[in-house]
C-alpha positions in Angstrom: 92.5 97.2 114.8 92.8 98.4 111.1 95.5 101.1 110.2 95.6 102.8 107.0 98.0 105.4 105.8 97.5 108.8 104.1 100.5 108.9 102.1 101.8 112.5 101.9 105.6 111.9 102.1 107.0 113.6 105.3 103.4 114.6 106.2 102.0 111.0 106.1 99.9 109.8 109.1 98.0 106.8 110.1 94.3 106.4 110.6 93.7 103.8 113.3 90.1 102.2 113.2 88.7 99.9 115.9 85.8 99.2 118.3 86.7 100.4 121.7 90.0 102.0 120.4 89.9 104.7 123.0 90.3 102.2 125.6 94.0 101.6 124.3 94.7 105.2 123.1 97.5 105.8 125.5 99.7 103.2 123.9 98.9 104.5 120.3 99.4 108.2 120.8 102.4 109.2 118.7 105.5 111.0 119.7 104.5 114.5 120.7 106.7 117.6 119.7 106.5 119.1 123.1 105.2 118.7 126.6 101.6 120.4 126.3 98.3 119.4 124.8 95.0 121.2 124.4 92.1 119.0 124.0 89.1 120.7 122.1 85.7 119.2 122.6 82.1 120.3 122.8 79.3 120.4 125.2 77.7 117.3 124.1 80.8 114.9 123.8 82.9 116.2 126.6 80.7 114.5 129.5 80.9 111.3 127.4 84.6 110.9 126.5 86.7 113.8 127.7 87.9 112.4 131.2 89.3 109.3 129.4 91.1 111.4 126.7 92.6 113.6 129.2 93.8 110.5 131.2 95.2 108.9 128.1 97.3 111.9 127.1 98.2 112.8 130.7 100.9 110.1 130.7 102.6 111.9 127.7 102.1 115.7 128.5 100.6 118.3 130.6 96.8 118.4 129.4 94.5 121.5 129.3 91.0 121.4 127.9 88.5 123.8 126.2 84.8 122.9 125.7 82.9 124.7 122.9 79.3 125.1 122.4 77.9 122.3 120.2 76.6 122.9 116.6 77.2 124.2 113.1 75.8 127.5 114.1 78.9 128.1 116.3 81.6 127.1 113.7 82.6 130.7 113.3 85.5 133.0 114.0 84.1 134.3 117.4 83.9 130.7 118.8 87.4 129.9 117.3 88.7 132.6 119.4 87.9 130.6 122.4 90.5 128.1 121.4 93.1 130.9 120.8 92.3 132.3 124.3 92.5 129.0 126.1 95.9 128.3 124.4 97.3 131.9 125.2 95.8 131.8 128.8 97.6 128.6 129.4 100.9 129.9 127.7 101.0 127.0 125.3 104.1 127.3 123.0 104.6 126.5 119.4 105.4 122.9 120.4 102.1 122.2 121.7 99.5 119.7 120.3 95.9 120.2 119.9 93.5 117.3 120.0 90.1 117.5 118.4 87.4 115.2 120.2 84.1 115.5 118.6 82.4 115.7 115.2 83.2 117.5 112.1 82.6 121.1 113.5 85.2 120.4 116.4 87.6 118.7 114.1 87.5 121.6 111.4 87.9 124.3 114.0 90.5 122.6 115.9 92.5 122.1 112.8 92.2 125.6 111.8 93.2 126.9 115.3 96.3 124.4 114.9 97.2 125.8 111.5 97.0 129.4 112.9 98.4 129.3 116.4 101.9 130.5 116.2 101.8 129.8 112.5 101.1 126.1 112.9 101.2 123.5 115.5 100.5 119.7 115.5 97.1 118.4 116.0 95.4 115.0 116.4 91.8 113.9 115.3 89.5 111.9 117.6 86.1 111.9 115.4 83.0 110.7 117.2 80.3 111.1 114.4 79.9 108.8 111.4 80.3 111.9 109.1 83.7 113.0 110.7 85.0 109.5 110.8 84.4 108.8 107.2 85.0 112.3 105.8 86.1 115.4 107.7 88.8 113.9 110.0 90.9 112.7 106.9 92.5 115.0 104.6 93.7 118.2 106.4 90.7 120.5 105.2 90.1 122.8 108.2 88.1 126.0 108.7 85.1 127.9 109.8 81.9 129.3 108.1 80.9 132.8 107.2 77.5 134.3 107.0 78.0 134.5 103.2 79.6 131.1 102.7 80.3 127.8 104.3 83.9 126.8 104.8 85.1 129.8 103.1 87.8 130.7 105.8 90.3 128.0 106.5 93.6 126.2 105.8 94.9 122.9 104.6 96.6 121.3 107.8 97.1 117.6 108.1 96.9 115.9 111.5 99.5 113.7 113.1 97.1 111.0 113.5 93.4 110.0 113.3 92.0 107.6 115.9 88.5 106.4 115.0 86.6 104.3 117.6 83.5 103.1 115.9 81.8 102.2 119.3 81.4 106.0 119.8 78.7 105.8 117.3 76.5 103.9 119.8 75.8 107.3 121.5 75.2 109.0 118.2 71.4 110.3 117.6 69.7 108.5 114.7 69.5 111.7 112.7 73.3 112.2 112.9 74.0 108.8 111.9 71.8 109.0 108.9 73.4 112.4 107.9 76.9 110.7 108.0 75.5 107.9 105.8 75.3 110.5 103.1 79.1 110.9 102.9 79.4 107.2 102.8 77.0 106.8 99.9 79.2 109.6 98.0 82.2 107.2 98.0 80.4 104.6 96.0 78.9 107.1 93.6 82.3 108.9 92.8 84.8 106.0 93.0 83.5 102.5 93.8 80.4 100.9 92.1 80.9 97.6 94.0 80.8 99.6 97.4 77.6 101.4 96.3 75.9 97.9 95.6 77.1 96.7 99.0 75.5 99.9 100.5 72.3 99.0 98.7 72.6 95.5 100.4 73.6 96.5 103.9 71.9 100.0 104.6 69.6 98.5 107.0 72.3 96.7 109.0 74.6 99.8 109.0 71.6 102.0 110.4 71.0 99.3 113.1 74.6 100.0 114.1 75.8 96.6 113.4 79.5 96.7 114.5 81.0 94.6 111.4 78.9 96.5 108.8 79.9 100.0 110.3 83.7 99.0 110.6 83.7 98.0 106.8 81.9 101.2 105.8 84.2 103.3 107.7 87.3 101.5 106.4 86.3 101.5 102.8 85.2 105.3 103.1 88.6 106.2 104.6 90.5 104.2 102.1 88.9 105.9 99.1 89.5 109.4 100.6 93.1 108.5 101.7 94.0 107.4 97.9 92.4 110.5 96.5 94.0 112.9 99.0 97.5 111.3 98.5 97.0 112.1 94.9 96.0 115.8 95.3 96.3 117.1 98.8 95.4 120.7 98.0 92.4 120.0 95.7 94.0 121.2 92.5 92.5 118.5 90.5 90.9 115.0 91.2 90.3 115.8 95.1 87.6 118.1 94.0 85.2 114.9 93.3 85.0 114.5 97.0 82.5 117.5 96.9 79.8 115.7 94.9 76.6 117.4 95.8 78.6 119.9 98.1 78.0 122.9 96.0 74.4 122.5 96.1 74.5 121.5 99.6 76.3 124.2 101.0 73.9 126.7 99.3 71.1 125.0 101.2 73.0 125.1 104.5 73.8 128.8 104.0 70.2 129.7 103.0 68.5 127.8 105.6 70.8 128.8 108.5 73.8 126.7 109.7 72.4 123.7 111.7 68.8 123.8 110.4 69.8 121.1 107.9 72.6 119.0 109.2 75.6 119.0 106.6 74.9 115.5 105.6 71.3 116.1 105.0 72.0 118.9 102.6 74.6 116.8 100.8 72.1 114.2 100.3 69.6 116.5 98.5 72.8 118.1 96.6 74.0 114.6 95.5 70.3 114.0 94.1 70.5 117.2 92.2 74.1 116.4 90.9 73.1 112.9 89.8 69.9 114.3 88.3 71.7 116.9 86.4 74.1 114.3 85.2 71.3 112.3 83.7 69.6 115.2 82.1 72.9 115.9 80.5 72.8 112.4 79.0 75.9 111.3 80.8 74.4 108.5 83.0 71.2 106.3 82.9 68.5 107.5 84.8 68.5 104.2 86.7 71.4 105.6 88.7 69.2 108.5 89.7 66.5 106.3 90.9 68.9 104.0 92.9 70.5 106.9 94.5 67.2 108.3 95.7 66.0 105.1 97.0 69.1 104.4 98.9 69.2 107.9 100.4 65.5 107.6 101.4 66.0 104.3 103.2 68.2 106.2 105.6 65.7 108.9 106.0 67.6 111.6 104.3 66.1 114.3 102.3 66.2 113.9 98.5 64.8 117.3 97.4 65.9 120.9 97.9 63.9 123.3 100.3 60.8 124.2 98.7 61.4 127.7 99.7 64.8 128.2 97.9 64.4 129.5 94.5 66.7 128.8 91.4 68.0 132.5 91.7 69.0 132.0 95.2 70.7 128.9 94.7 72.8 130.5 92.0 73.8 133.3 94.1 75.1 131.2 96.8 76.7 128.7 94.4 78.7 131.7 93.1 80.4 131.8 96.5 82.0 128.5 96.2 85.7 127.4 96.4 85.3 125.8 93.1 84.3 128.8 91.4 87.4 129.7 89.3 87.6 132.9 87.1 83.8 133.5 88.0 83.0 130.0 86.2 80.9 127.7 88.3 82.3 124.1 88.3 80.2 121.2 89.5 81.0 117.7 90.4 78.8 115.4 88.1 78.8 111.7 87.2 79.9 110.2 83.8 78.8 106.8 85.2 78.4 105.1 88.5 81.9 105.4 90.1 83.0 108.0 87.5 83.1 111.3 88.8 84.4 114.7 87.2 84.7 118.3 87.9 83.6 120.5 85.1 82.3 123.9 83.9 81.3 122.5 80.6 77.7 122.1 81.0 74.4 123.6 79.7 73.3 126.2 82.0 69.8 125.7 80.9 70.0 122.0 82.3 71.4 123.5 85.5 68.3 125.8 85.9 65.9 122.8 85.1 67.4 121.0 88.0 67.4 123.9 90.4 63.6 124.5 89.5 62.7 120.8 89.7 64.1 119.2 92.6 
């Protein structure tokens, strides 16, 4: 088992990574603040793993469960209220611990519920998708979507621990595995050129679910994210580079309807737009664009924006983005492979060219 640490002082926490980790979960559960646990899952994951997770936590506390509908379209305030209703209905105190069992939607919503319930309770992440294992379960970003913008309602709230069982990916549909791969590629583009080359060499093995390949991709992704989060917990600076492609991608998700494009699919197209814009600005060589497109295509990910989206629609939706400050749009762009920056200092005409051409 690999164990990494997100170094945030008194809020530091471990990330445990192993195949079949859930089989030994009971012995790894950290000291709980109280005698109550609420496990939150969804209708897809609960039949596969919920019973075992309930058993693991039952030796530590009284356990209740709530099962949400599955899908990005349910990541909203109305469905979030189901968690609060379950907590209140079972008289959970401010010493309770919430456990997120599922993908990024479950993790984000459970974390936001934990940040809000009685002004903040503990929570634990057990991510079961590649995207959540390499990205959303680490770093404490929680929240829900709004019809006008993705992830615009939420809070920073760090988990007590993250338990990543790579064997859960064996039940993940191919499309969702590919979508998670987009976030893995992101880490190579923004921080680690050698990792990007490794992905070019190992993408086929990763998508074939080779255990050792998956283990390394998950560990290296978590290492990079943990390092960046430790430097900038609340995204006041360097942490923003983790959003490469996301400003474009979130616009796609909002325009198309949440869940029509998976998050990773929208991020893949968005990363191509960001890398293309970096090249058009003269900041990177065009070969980086070609390599990015080729790698994403090998994972059957989209590399072009939806044809029905206009440049004007993109700009309207991108204006509702967490990186907009003083009405200035900031984008994550590349100055080299592994060298990302967040900037509002770019030629607006170049952005328009990208929005019209991709």
